[in-house]
N, CA, C and O atoms as CSV, one atom per row, in Angstrom:
chain,resi,resn,atom,element,x,y,z
A,1,MET,N,N,83.876,-80.251,17.816
A,1,MET,CA,C,82.973,-78.751,17.113
A,1,MET,C,C,83.665,-79.012,15.480
A,1,MET,O,O,84.768,-79.377,15.071
A,2,GLU,N,N,82.830,-78.753,15.065
A,2,GLU,CA,C,83.566,-78.794,13.246
A,2,GLU,C,C,83.820,-77.563,12.983
A,2,GLU,O,O,84.369,-77.481,11.884
A,3,LEU,N,N,83.671,-76.532,13.499
A,3,LEU,CA,C,84.326,-75.018,13.317
A,3,LEU,C,C,85.669,-75.535,13.522
A,3,LEU,O,O,86.219,-75.541,12.421
A,4,PHE,N,N,86.332,-75.905,14.289
A,4,PHE,CA,C,87.701,-75.727,14.784
A,4,PHE,C,C,88.672,-77.163,13.784
A,4,PHE,O,O,89.871,-77.437,13.839
A,5,SER,N,N,87.792,-77.680,13.124
A,5,SER,CA,C,88.204,-78.740,12.581
A,5,SER,C,C,88.642,-78.284,11.120
A,5,SER,O,O,89.569,-78.835,10.525
A,6,ASN,N,N,87.906,-77.242,10.593
A,6,ASN,CA,C,88.164,-76.570,9.161
A,6,ASN,C,C,89.314,-75.476,9.151
A,6,ASN,O,O,89.754,-75.093,8.067
A,7,LEU,N,N,89.851,-74.920,10.453
A,7,LEU,CA,C,90.765,-74.004,10.642
A,7,LEU,C,C,92.075,-74.736,10.493
A,7,LEU,O,O,92.156,-75.946,10.704
A,8,SER,N,N,93.006,-74.061,10.163
A,8,SER,CA,C,94.444,-74.410,9.943
A,8,SER,C,C,94.832,-74.215,11.277
A,8,SER,O,O,94.030,-73.925,12.165
A,9,ASP,N,N,96.607,-74.435,11.526
A,9,ASP,CA,C,97.043,-74.294,12.935
A,9,ASP,C,C,97.098,-72.858,12.854
A,9,ASP,O,O,96.472,-72.319,13.766
A,10,ASP,N,N,97.676,-72.041,12.010
A,10,ASP,CA,C,97.849,-70.691,12.354
A,10,ASP,C,C,96.359,-69.918,12.866
A,10,ASP,O,O,96.110,-69.105,13.756
A,11,GLN,N,N,95.674,-70.489,12.010
A,11,GLN,CA,C,94.077,-69.739,12.323
A,11,GLN,C,C,93.603,-70.271,13.866
A,11,GLN,O,O,93.084,-69.625,14.776
A,12,ILE,N,N,93.849,-71.187,13.825
A,12,ILE,CA,C,93.592,-72.115,15.520
A,12,ILE,C,C,94.402,-70.827,16.772
A,12,ILE,O,O,93.841,-70.324,17.745
A,13,ALA,N,N,96.121,-70.540,16.199
A,13,ALA,CA,C,96.812,-69.614,16.996
A,13,ALA,C,C,96.276,-68.281,17.122
A,13,ALA,O,O,96.221,-67.604,18.148
A,14,LEU,N,N,95.970,-68.045,16.210
A,14,LEU,CA,C,95.497,-66.555,15.985
A,14,LEU,C,C,94.119,-66.206,16.926
A,14,LEU,O,O,93.859,-65.100,17.400
A,15,LEU,N,N,93.397,-67.308,17.052
A,15,LEU,CA,C,92.215,-67.278,18.047
A,15,LEU,C,C,92.458,-67.355,19.013
A,15,LEU,O,O,91.925,-66.469,19.682
A,16,GLY,N,N,93.209,-68.186,19.699
A,16,GLY,CA,C,93.750,-68.445,20.803
A,16,GLY,C,C,94.511,-66.898,21.319
A,16,GLY,O,O,94.384,-66.525,22.485
A,17,CYS,N,N,95.131,-66.257,20.515
A,17,CYS,CA,C,95.666,-65.162,20.747
A,17,CYS,C,C,94.432,-63.728,20.929
A,17,CYS,O,O,94.646,-62.923,21.835
A,18,ALA,N,N,93.730,-63.617,20.406
A,18,ALA,CA,C,92.583,-62.774,20.262
A,18,ALA,C,C,91.720,-63.157,21.503
A,18,ALA,O,O,91.341,-62.276,22.276
A,19,THR,N,N,91.346,-64.737,21.734
A,19,THR,CA,C,91.102,-64.937,23.364
A,19,THR,C,C,91.778,-64.540,24.523
A,19,THR,O,O,91.226,-64.301,25.597
A,20,ALA,N,N,93.122,-64.464,24.269
A,20,ALA,CA,C,93.906,-63.971,25.383
A,20,ALA,C,C,93.810,-62.519,25.614
A,20,ALA,O,O,93.622,-61.955,26.692
A,21,LEU,N,N,93.969,-61.980,24.422
A,21,LEU,CA,C,93.719,-60.427,24.561
A,21,LEU,C,C,92.477,-59.866,25.085
A,21,LEU,O,O,92.500,-58.942,25.898
A,22,VAL,N,N,91.190,-60.483,24.573
A,22,VAL,CA,C,90.057,-60.199,25.177
A,22,VAL,C,C,90.006,-60.716,26.888
A,22,VAL,O,O,89.554,-59.929,27.720
A,23,THR,N,N,90.370,-61.718,27.194
A,23,THR,CA,C,90.215,-61.823,28.398
A,23,THR,C,C,90.998,-61.167,29.268
A,23,THR,O,O,90.465,-60.816,30.320
A,24,THR,N,N,92.321,-60.872,29.066
A,24,THR,CA,C,93.046,-60.158,29.900
A,24,THR,C,C,92.517,-58.314,29.752
A,24,THR,O,O,92.540,-57.540,30.710
A,25,GLY,N,N,92.130,-57.983,28.516
A,25,GLY,CA,C,91.713,-56.880,28.771
A,25,GLY,C,C,90.274,-56.712,29.348
A,25,GLY,O,O,89.839,-55.570,29.492
A,26,THR,N,N,89.470,-57.855,29.707
A,26,THR,CA,C,88.513,-58.049,30.339
A,26,THR,C,C,88.634,-57.660,32.128
A,26,THR,O,O,87.942,-56.979,32.887
A,27,VAL,N,N,89.745,-58.393,32.276
A,27,VAL,CA,C,90.324,-58.568,33.644
A,27,VAL,C,C,91.183,-57.302,34.126
A,27,VAL,O,O,91.586,-57.079,35.268
A,28,MET,N,N,91.347,-56.595,33.068
A,28,MET,CA,C,92.065,-54.904,33.313
A,28,MET,C,C,91.047,-54.333,33.411
A,28,MET,O,O,91.185,-53.644,34.421
A,29,CYS,N,N,89.815,-54.116,32.894
A,29,CYS,CA,C,88.733,-53.442,33.283
A,29,CYS,C,C,88.156,-53.416,34.589
A,29,CYS,O,O,87.918,-52.505,35.383
A,30,LEU,N,N,87.951,-54.971,34.610
A,30,LEU,CA,C,87.649,-55.277,36.015
A,30,LEU,C,C,88.339,-54.885,37.182
A,30,LEU,O,O,87.665,-54.490,38.133
A,31,SER,N,N,89.583,-54.929,37.271
A,31,SER,CA,C,90.365,-54.829,38.200
A,31,SER,C,C,90.601,-52.891,38.286
A,31,SER,O,O,90.936,-52.293,39.308
A,32,TYR,N,N,90.401,-52.441,37.340
A,32,TYR,CA,C,90.699,-51.262,37.661
A,32,TYR,C,C,89.283,-50.377,38.364
A,32,TYR,O,O,89.347,-49.348,39.037
A,33,PHE,N,N,88.219,-51.029,38.026
A,33,PHE,CA,C,86.986,-50.403,38.646
A,33,PHE,C,C,86.956,-50.596,39.833
A,33,PHE,O,O,86.578,-49.662,40.541
A,34,ILE,N,N,87.346,-51.882,40.460
A,34,ILE,CA,C,87.391,-52.705,41.546
A,34,ILE,C,C,88.352,-51.928,42.616
A,34,ILE,O,O,87.926,-51.722,43.752
A,35,GLY,N,N,89.523,-51.548,42.265
A,35,GLY,CA,C,90.427,-50.724,42.488
A,35,GLY,C,C,90.174,-49.145,42.680
A,35,GLY,O,O,90.530,-48.500,43.666
A,36,ARG,N,N,89.424,-48.592,41.440
A,36,ARG,CA,C,88.973,-47.265,41.741
A,36,ARG,C,C,88.052,-46.997,42.980
A,36,ARG,O,O,88.106,-46.008,43.711
A,37,GLY,N,N,86.991,-48.316,43.105
A,37,GLY,CA,C,85.853,-48.212,44.233
A,37,GLY,C,C,86.689,-48.325,45.566
A,37,GLY,O,O,86.437,-47.644,46.560
A,38,ARG,N,N,87.729,-49.266,45.490
A,38,ARG,CA,C,88.275,-49.511,46.641
A,38,ARG,C,C,89.161,-48.116,47.134
A,38,ARG,O,O,89.349,-47.923,48.336
A,39,MET,N,N,89.508,-47.488,46.448
A,39,MET,CA,C,90.348,-45.873,46.435
A,39,MET,C,C,89.291,-45.008,47.213
A,39,MET,O,O,89.496,-44.407,48.267
A,40,GLN,N,N,87.990,-45.064,46.415
A,40,GLN,CA,C,87.223,-43.820,46.919
A,40,GLN,C,C,86.753,-44.349,48.305
A,40,GLN,O,O,86.479,-43.511,49.163
A,41,SER,N,N,86.636,-45.688,48.595
A,41,SER,CA,C,85.707,-45.583,49.924
A,41,SER,C,C,87.075,-45.643,50.738
A,41,SER,O,O,86.983,-45.078,51.828
A,42,SER,N,N,88.049,-46.075,50.522
A,42,SER,CA,C,89.351,-45.511,51.355
A,42,SER,C,C,89.336,-44.166,51.687
A,42,SER,O,O,89.423,-43.889,52.883
A,43,ARG,N,N,89.257,-43.413,51.002
A,43,ARG,CA,C,89.472,-42.015,51.055
A,43,ARG,C,C,88.458,-41.560,51.751
A,43,ARG,O,O,88.787,-40.614,52.467
A,44,VAL,N,N,87.690,-41.768,51.802
A,44,VAL,CA,C,85.776,-41.168,52.710
A,44,VAL,C,C,86.399,-41.447,54.349
A,44,VAL,O,O,86.299,-40.606,55.243
A,45,ILE,N,N,86.901,-42.490,54.479
A,45,ILE,CA,C,87.039,-43.391,55.765
A,45,ILE,C,C,88.504,-42.577,56.436
A,45,ILE,O,O,88.502,-42.044,57.546
A,46,THR,N,N,89.603,-42.613,55.591
A,46,THR,CA,C,90.725,-42.025,56.141
A,46,THR,C,C,91.068,-40.659,55.671
A,46,THR,O,O,91.050,-40.587,54.442
A,47,THR,N,N,91.385,-39.517,56.297
A,47,THR,CA,C,91.940,-38.334,55.983
A,47,THR,C,C,93.544,-37.930,56.080
A,47,THR,O,O,93.777,-36.778,56.446
A,48,ALA,N,N,94.395,-38.584,55.851
A,48,ALA,CA,C,95.787,-38.627,56.044
A,48,ALA,C,C,96.588,-37.538,55.353
A,48,ALA,O,O,96.467,-37.366,54.140
A,49,PRO,N,N,97.381,-36.818,56.074
A,49,PRO,CA,C,97.732,-35.753,55.153
A,49,PRO,C,C,98.493,-36.440,53.782
A,49,PRO,O,O,98.434,-37.635,53.492
A,50,ALA,N,N,99.236,-35.365,52.997
A,50,ALA,CA,C,99.774,-35.863,51.953
A,50,ALA,C,C,101.170,-36.174,52.636
A,50,ALA,O,O,101.628,-35.767,53.703
A,51,THR,N,N,101.722,-37.062,51.637
A,51,THR,CA,C,103.329,-37.124,52.029
A,51,THR,C,C,104.308,-36.250,51.790
A,51,THR,O,O,105.415,-36.186,52.325
A,52,SER,N,N,103.709,-35.388,50.719
A,52,SER,CA,C,104.642,-34.394,50.157
A,52,SER,C,C,104.539,-33.048,51.595
A,52,SER,O,O,105.562,-32.447,51.923
A,53,ASP,N,N,103.500,-32.834,52.123
A,53,ASP,CA,C,103.134,-32.056,53.042
A,53,ASP,C,C,104.199,-32.145,54.449
A,53,ASP,O,O,104.794,-31.356,55.183
A,54,LEU,N,N,104.001,-33.765,54.290
A,54,LEU,CA,C,105.122,-33.873,55.657
A,54,LEU,C,C,106.531,-33.918,55.212
A,54,LEU,O,O,107.209,-33.758,56.227
A,55,ALA,N,N,107.231,-34.046,54.267
A,55,ALA,CA,C,108.372,-34.087,53.957
A,55,ALA,C,C,108.795,-32.472,53.450
A,55,ALA,O,O,109.933,-32.337,53.001
A,56,GLN,N,N,108.315,-31.819,53.485
A,56,GLN,CA,C,108.719,-30.478,52.708
A,56,GLN,C,C,109.447,-29.790,53.822
A,56,GLN,O,O,110.579,-29.457,53.472
A,57,PRO,N,N,109.124,-29.452,55.141
A,57,PRO,CA,C,110.170,-29.112,56.117
A,57,PRO,C,C,111.258,-29.751,56.214
A,57,PRO,O,O,112.240,-29.095,56.559
A,58,MET,N,N,111.408,-31.064,55.971
A,58,MET,CA,C,112.572,-31.904,55.972
A,58,MET,C,C,113.414,-31.602,54.843
A,58,MET,O,O,114.631,-31.671,55.009
A,59,VAL,N,N,112.922,-31.261,53.660
A,59,VAL,CA,C,113.840,-31.073,52.476
A,59,VAL,C,C,114.320,-29.680,52.451
A,59,VAL,O,O,115.425,-29.323,52.042
A,60,GLY,N,N,113.393,-28.926,52.923
A,60,GLY,CA,C,113.791,-27.592,52.907
A,60,GLY,C,C,115.151,-27.095,54.021
A,60,GLY,O,O,116.059,-26.289,53.817
A,61,ALA,N,N,114.859,-27.893,55.167
A,61,ALA,CA,C,116.179,-28.010,56.035
A,61,ALA,C,C,117.423,-28.905,55.252
A,61,ALA,O,O,118.587,-28.566,55.462
A,62,ALA,N,N,117.196,-29.783,54.561
A,62,ALA,CA,C,118.201,-30.622,54.123
A,62,ALA,C,C,119.203,-29.532,52.965
A,62,ALA,O,O,120.424,-29.550,52.816
A,63,ALA,N,N,118.090,-28.571,52.212
A,63,ALA,CA,C,118.800,-27.581,51.143
A,63,ALA,C,C,119.435,-26.496,51.942
A,63,ALA,O,O,120.502,-25.963,51.637
A,64,GLU,N,N,118.750,-26.219,52.929
A,64,GLU,CA,C,119.511,-25.221,53.854
A,64,GLU,C,C,120.989,-25.392,54.530
A,64,GLU,O,O,121.813,-24.505,54.753
A,65,ASP,N,N,121.078,-26.745,54.783
A,65,ASP,CA,C,122.213,-27.318,55.373
A,65,ASP,C,C,123.423,-27.237,54.439
A,65,ASP,O,O,124.552,-26.898,54.796
A,66,SER,N,N,123.024,-27.616,53.101
A,66,SER,CA,C,124.005,-27.868,51.847
A,66,SER,C,C,124.304,-26.271,51.458
A,66,SER,O,O,125.453,-25.994,51.112
A,67,LYS,N,N,123.496,-25.421,51.497
A,67,LYS,CA,C,124.000,-24.398,51.084
A,67,LYS,C,C,125.052,-23.700,52.060
A,67,LYS,O,O,125.920,-22.909,51.690
A,68,HIS,N,N,124.829,-24.125,53.370
A,68,HIS,CA,C,125.648,-23.708,54.463
A,68,HIS,C,C,127.077,-24.156,54.203
A,68,HIS,O,O,128.093,-23.467,54.295
A,69,ARG,N,N,126.954,-25.622,53.812
A,69,ARG,CA,C,128.119,-26.491,53.989
A,69,ARG,C,C,129.155,-26.113,52.605
A,69,ARG,O,O,130.357,-26.380,52.592
A,70,SER,N,N,128.334,-25.370,51.346
A,70,SER,CA,C,128.755,-25.089,50.327
A,70,SER,C,C,129.552,-23.779,50.193
A,70,SER,O,O,130.560,-23.472,49.557
A,71,ALA,N,N,128.781,-23.163,50.974
A,71,ALA,CA,C,129.075,-21.555,51.396
A,71,ALA,C,C,130.923,-21.609,52.238
A,71,ALA,O,O,131.867,-20.847,52.030
A,72,ALA,N,N,130.843,-22.699,53.083
A,72,ALA,CA,C,132.017,-22.459,54.064
A,72,ALA,C,C,133.142,-23.035,53.252
A,72,ALA,O,O,134.288,-23.035,53.700
């Protein structure tokens, strides 16, 4: 290609970096939308309770225990 023969080494390096940035940006956008689609479909199928709802009683009990220990 005659276009690349006229470019200096620095210009070819910059062109390669720009190509790498565009490629990685495209892959990032694709993975975001593909992952978002999978997350939405998994929410419809499974309705599991949030982990914070499950952990709340345990955290409360641990806090009460530590209050009693410090008061003693």
